[in-house]
C-alpha positions as CSV (number, residue, x, y, z in Angstrom):
1,M,14.4,16.6,-16.6
2,P,15.1,13.1,-18.0
3,E,12.8,11.5,-20.5
4,P,9.8,10.0,-18.6
5,A,9.4,6.3,-18.3
6,A,7.2,4.5,-20.9
7,L,4.4,2.2,-19.7
8,R,2.3,-0.2,-21.8
9,Q,-0.4,-2.7,-20.7
10,L,-0.5,-5.7,-23.1
11,R,-2.0,-9.1,-23.4
12,L,0.2,-12.0,-24.7
13,D,-0.9,-13.9,-27.8
14,G,0.2,-17.6,-28.2
15,G,2.5,-19.9,-26.3
16,P,2.2,-21.2,-22.7
17,A,1.3,-17.7,-21.4
18,D,-1.4,-17.1,-24.0
19,G,-4.0,-14.5,-22.8
20,S,-1.9,-13.4,-19.8
21,R,-1.7,-9.7,-19.0
22,L,1.7,-8.0,-19.2
23,I,2.8,-4.5,-18.1
24,E,5.9,-3.3,-19.8
25,V,7.9,-0.4,-18.4
26,T,11.0,1.1,-20.0
27,N,13.1,4.1,-19.0
28,A,15.9,6.4,-20.0
29,A,18.5,4.3,-18.2
30,G,18.0,1.4,-20.6
31,L,15.9,-0.6,-18.1
32,S,13.1,-2.8,-19.4
33,V,10.8,-4.5,-16.9
34,D,8.0,-7.0,-17.5
35,L,5.4,-7.1,-14.8
36,L,3.0,-10.1,-14.5
37,P,-0.5,-9.1,-13.2
38,D,-1.7,-12.7,-13.5
39,R,1.0,-13.8,-11.1
40,C,0.2,-11.2,-8.3
41,L,2.3,-8.5,-10.2
42,D,5.5,-10.5,-9.9
43,L,8.5,-9.6,-12.1
44,G,9.1,-11.4,-15.3
45,Q,12.1,-10.7,-17.5
46,V,14.2,-7.6,-16.7
47,R,16.8,-6.3,-19.1
48,L,19.4,-3.5,-19.0
49,N,20.4,-2.3,-22.4
50,G,19.2,-5.6,-23.8
51,V,21.1,-7.8,-21.3
52,P,18.7,-10.1,-19.4
53,F,18.9,-10.7,-15.7
54,A,16.1,-13.2,-14.9
55,W,16.2,-16.9,-15.1
56,V,13.3,-18.2,-17.2
57,G,12.7,-21.9,-17.2
58,P,11.4,-24.2,-19.9
59,N,7.8,-23.3,-19.0
60,G,8.3,-19.6,-19.6
61,L,6.3,-17.1,-17.6
62,A,2.9,-18.7,-17.6
63,P,0.7,-18.4,-14.5
64,A,0.9,-21.5,-12.3
65,A,-1.9,-23.8,-11.4
66,P,-2.2,-25.2,-7.8
67,G,0.4,-27.8,-7.2
68,E,2.6,-26.6,-10.1
69,M,4.7,-23.9,-8.4
70,D,7.8,-25.9,-8.9
71,L,7.2,-25.5,-12.6
72,A,6.5,-21.8,-12.6
73,L,9.3,-20.0,-10.8
74,G,10.5,-18.3,-13.9
75,G,11.0,-14.6,-13.9
76,L,13.2,-12.3,-11.8
77,M,10.9,-12.4,-8.8
78,C,8.3,-14.9,-7.6
79,T,6.4,-14.0,-4.4
80,C,6.3,-17.0,-2.0
81,G,3.6,-16.6,0.8
82,F,1.8,-15.2,2.4
83,D,0.0,-18.2,4.0
84,H,3.1,-20.4,3.6
85,I,6.6,-20.6,2.1
86,R,8.9,-23.3,1.0
87,Q,7.9,-27.0,0.8
88,P,4.2,-28.2,1.0
89,E,3.1,-29.0,4.5
90,A,0.0,-30.2,6.4
91,H,-0.6,-28.5,9.7
92,R,-3.6,-28.5,12.1
93,G,-6.1,-29.7,9.5
94,G,-4.8,-27.3,6.8
95,R,-2.8,-28.1,3.7
96,Y,-0.3,-25.5,2.5
97,P,1.0,-25.7,-1.1
98,L,4.6,-25.3,-2.2
99,H,5.7,-21.7,-1.9
100,G,2.2,-20.6,-0.7
101,S,-0.8,-19.3,-2.5
102,M,-0.3,-15.6,-3.4
103,S,1.5,-16.0,-6.7
104,L,-1.3,-18.3,-7.9
105,R,-3.7,-15.3,-7.6
106,R,-4.5,-12.7,-10.3
107,A,-3.9,-9.1,-9.3
108,Q,-6.4,-6.3,-9.6
109,V,-4.4,-3.5,-11.1
110,E,-5.7,-0.4,-9.4
111,A,-3.4,2.2,-11.1
112,A,-0.6,2.2,-13.6
113,W,0.6,5.6,-14.6
114,V,3.7,7.9,-15.2
115,R,4.1,10.5,-12.4
116,P,5.0,14.1,-13.0
117,D,8.6,13.3,-12.0
118,G,8.8,10.8,-15.0
119,S,8.8,7.7,-12.9
120,A,6.3,4.8,-13.5
121,K,4.1,3.7,-10.6
122,I,1.9,0.6,-10.5
123,R,-0.4,-0.4,-7.7
124,A,-2.3,-3.7,-7.4
125,R,-4.3,-5.6,-4.9
126,V,-4.3,-9.4,-4.5
127,V,-6.4,-11.5,-2.2
128,H,-6.2,-15.1,-1.0
129,G,-8.8,-16.4,1.3
130,V,-10.1,-19.6,2.9
131,A,-13.9,-20.0,3.0
132,G,-15.0,-19.3,6.5
133,G,-11.4,-18.7,7.6
134,A,-8.5,-16.4,7.2
135,S,-7.7,-14.1,4.3
136,W,-4.5,-12.5,3.2
137,T,-4.6,-9.2,1.2
138,L,-1.6,-7.8,-0.6
139,V,-1.3,-4.2,-1.7
140,R,1.8,-4.0,-3.9
141,R,3.3,-0.7,-5.1
142,I,6.1,-0.8,-7.7
143,T,8.1,2.3,-8.7
144,I,10.5,2.5,-11.6
145,P,12.3,5.9,-11.8
146,A,12.8,7.8,-15.1
147,D,16.6,7.7,-15.3
148,R,17.9,5.0,-12.9
149,A,18.1,1.2,-13.4
150,E,16.2,0.2,-10.3
151,I,12.9,-1.2,-9.1
152,A,11.4,-0.4,-5.8
153,I,8.8,-2.8,-4.4
154,E,6.6,-2.0,-1.4
155,D,4.2,-4.6,-0.1
156,E,1.6,-4.3,2.6
157,V,0.1,-7.6,3.7
158,E,-2.9,-7.9,6.0
159,L,-4.1,-11.1,7.6
160,R,-7.7,-11.1,8.7
161,S,-9.5,-13.5,11.0
162,P,-6.4,-15.6,11.7
163,A,-6.9,-19.0,13.3
164,D,-4.4,-20.8,15.5
165,G,-1.3,-21.2,13.4
166,D,-2.0,-18.7,10.7
167,R,0.8,-16.3,10.0
168,V,2.1,-13.7,7.5
169,M,5.0,-15.6,5.9
170,A,7.0,-14.1,3.0
171,L,9.9,-15.3,0.9
172,Y,10.9,-13.2,-2.2
173,H,12.3,-15.8,-4.7
174,V,14.7,-13.6,-6.8
175,N,15.9,-15.7,-9.7
176,L,19.1,-14.8,-11.5
177,G,20.3,-16.5,-14.7
178,P,22.8,-16.2,-17.5
179,P,24.7,-14.1,-18.5
180,L,25.0,-12.9,-14.9
181,I,25.3,-16.4,-13.6
182,G,28.2,-18.2,-15.1
183,P,31.7,-19.5,-14.4
184,D,33.1,-16.1,-13.1
185,T,30.1,-14.9,-11.0
186,V,31.1,-13.4,-7.6
187,V,28.7,-12.9,-4.6
188,T,29.1,-10.5,-1.7
189,V,26.8,-10.1,1.3
190,A,26.9,-6.9,3.4
191,G,30.2,-6.1,1.6
192,Q,31.8,-9.4,2.5
193,P,32.9,-11.9,-0.1
194,R,31.0,-15.2,0.1
195,P,33.0,-17.9,-1.6
196,D,30.7,-20.5,0.1
197,L,27.7,-19.4,-2.0
198,P,29.1,-19.7,-5.5
199,G,30.0,-23.4,-5.9
200,S,30.0,-26.4,-8.1
201,A,27.0,-28.3,-6.6
202,P,23.3,-27.5,-6.3
203,G,22.0,-26.6,-2.8
204,T,19.9,-24.4,-0.6
205,F,21.3,-22.4,2.4
206,C,19.4,-20.3,5.0
207,E,21.0,-17.9,7.5
208,P,20.1,-14.9,9.6
209,A,20.1,-11.7,7.6
210,P,22.9,-9.2,8.5
211,P,21.8,-6.4,10.9
212,G,20.3,-3.3,9.3
213,A,20.0,-3.2,5.6
214,T,20.6,-6.5,3.9
215,V,22.7,-5.9,0.8
216,V,23.5,-8.8,-1.6
217,E,25.5,-8.0,-4.7
218,V,26.0,-10.5,-7.6
219,G,28.4,-9.6,-10.4
220,R,30.6,-11.0,-13.1
221,G,34.4,-11.0,-12.9
222,I,34.7,-9.7,-16.5
223,G,34.3,-6.1,-15.5
224,D,31.1,-5.6,-17.5
225,A,29.1,-3.0,-15.6
226,R,25.9,-4.0,-17.3
227,V,26.0,-7.4,-15.7
228,L,25.7,-6.4,-12.1
229,F,22.8,-6.9,-9.7
230,R,22.2,-5.6,-6.1
231,L,19.3,-6.4,-3.8
232,E,18.6,-4.3,-0.7
233,A,16.1,-5.3,2.0
234,A,15.5,-4.4,5.7
235,A,16.5,-7.1,8.2
236,D,13.8,-6.1,10.6
237,Q,11.2,-6.9,8.0
238,L,12.9,-10.0,6.4
239,P,15.3,-11.3,9.1
240,W,16.3,-14.5,7.2
241,L,18.3,-14.8,4.0
242,Q,18.1,-17.9,1.9
243,F,20.2,-18.8,-1.2
244,H,19.5,-21.5,-3.8
245,R,21.6,-22.7,-6.7
246,R,21.2,-25.1,-9.6
247,I,24.2,-25.7,-11.8
248,A,24.0,-26.1,-15.5
249,P,26.4,-25.8,-18.4
250,D,25.0,-22.4,-19.3
251,G,25.5,-21.1,-15.8
252,G,22.3,-22.3,-14.3
253,L,20.2,-20.6,-11.6
254,F,21.2,-18.6,-8.5
255,C,18.5,-17.4,-6.2
256,V,18.6,-14.7,-3.5
257,E,15.6,-15.1,-1.1
258,P,14.9,-12.7,1.8
259,A,12.4,-14.3,4.1
260,T,10.4,-13.8,7.3
261,H,11.0,-17.2,8.7
262,D,13.8,-19.8,9.1
263,R,13.9,-22.9,7.0
264,R,11.9,-25.0,9.5
265,L,8.6,-26.8,9.8
266,R,5.5,-24.8,10.8
267,T,5.2,-26.7,14.0
268,E,8.6,-25.4,15.0
269,L,7.9,-21.7,14.3
270,A,6.3,-19.3,16.8
271,P,2.9,-18.0,15.7
272,D,2.3,-14.3,14.9
273,G,0.5,-12.4,17.7
274,P,-2.8,-10.8,16.5
275,G,-3.0,-7.1,16.1
276,P,-6.0,-4.8,16.6
277,E,-9.3,-6.4,16.0
278,G,-7.6,-9.7,15.4
279,T,-5.6,-8.6,12.3
280,V,-1.9,-9.0,11.5
281,L,-0.3,-6.3,9.3
282,R,3.2,-6.6,7.8
283,R,5.1,-4.3,5.4
284,F,8.1,-5.3,3.2
285,R,10.3,-3.3,0.9
286,L,12.8,-4.4,-1.7
287,L,15.1,-2.3,-3.9
288,L,16.6,-4.0,-6.9
289,R,19.4,-2.3,-8.8
290,F,21.1,-3.2,-12.1
291,G,24.3,-2.3,-13.9
292,R,26.1,1.0,-13.9
293,G,25.4,3.2,-10.9
294,V,25.2,0.3,-8.5
295,P,27.2,1.1,-5.4
296,S,30.0,-1.5,-5.4
297,A,31.0,-3.6,-2.4
298,P,34.6,-3.2,-1.1
299,K,37.0,-4.9,-3.5
300,R,38.1,-8.1,-1.9
301,S,39.1,-11.5,-3.2
302,G,36.1,-13.7,-4.2
303,Q,35.5,-17.1,-5.5
304,K,33.9,-17.8,-8.8
305,L,30.7,-19.7,-9.5
306,S,31.8,-22.7,-11.4
307,G,29.8,-25.2,-13.5
308,P,29.7,-28.9,-13.1
């Protein structure tokens, strides 16, 4: 049996994230994962054998204040939703902030332990509600195995007392930075090379997710197996796939963003139908894999991600 994963619950001292909680998980595969309970248990920095994968902006990993989500997307994954995603919008008397409200909420960590099989398991609950109106409850389960460089995320979201226009909206903002993102980065989607995604100009692109399992692989052309990332999501749960890039001399930022809804205004989107007793329930699952052991897409010619 491999050496079990190690799990520590910490509190940061000093800097912009002073006082914030941190859950650190390491395993025998060389994976190191920082979880952020004060940002709805989002992912902070993730390293494999010391090599970082996440983009972390100038503001670090501090929790965001309302209206500051554009300043606080640092970390490997920021949860956008579940009341709203993308740009701020006013709709039917309600105001919806940039990227929604859930990542502004602190998580109640219900359990964090190492299981008998050596894997680390963390479960947390996060609630966002409107006084006298709807509430969105997230139950998030994160599993990190003992001997594989991967992170499994399982989310269950319940919308209670929805009014006209309320929805469960989700967009998982996965933020990749240097050294993975650089002049020789190659992207494939469902095994097909995507030379249109790497490029020399900033931009945001949204398209229907491929049928079945959505698989996006981002790698370097230098043959370093440590610098390889793969995201898997189910298209029936997250039927849209959005990409975002910012170009910088050091390689910049490249985002892979599975989403529930197209990049359109709320007025143009069909409402969710209420479930039993007026509730709406949605489940989402992501699998993130890193470095060696990642199943490779078919070898084809690809185009590199170039700087300005």
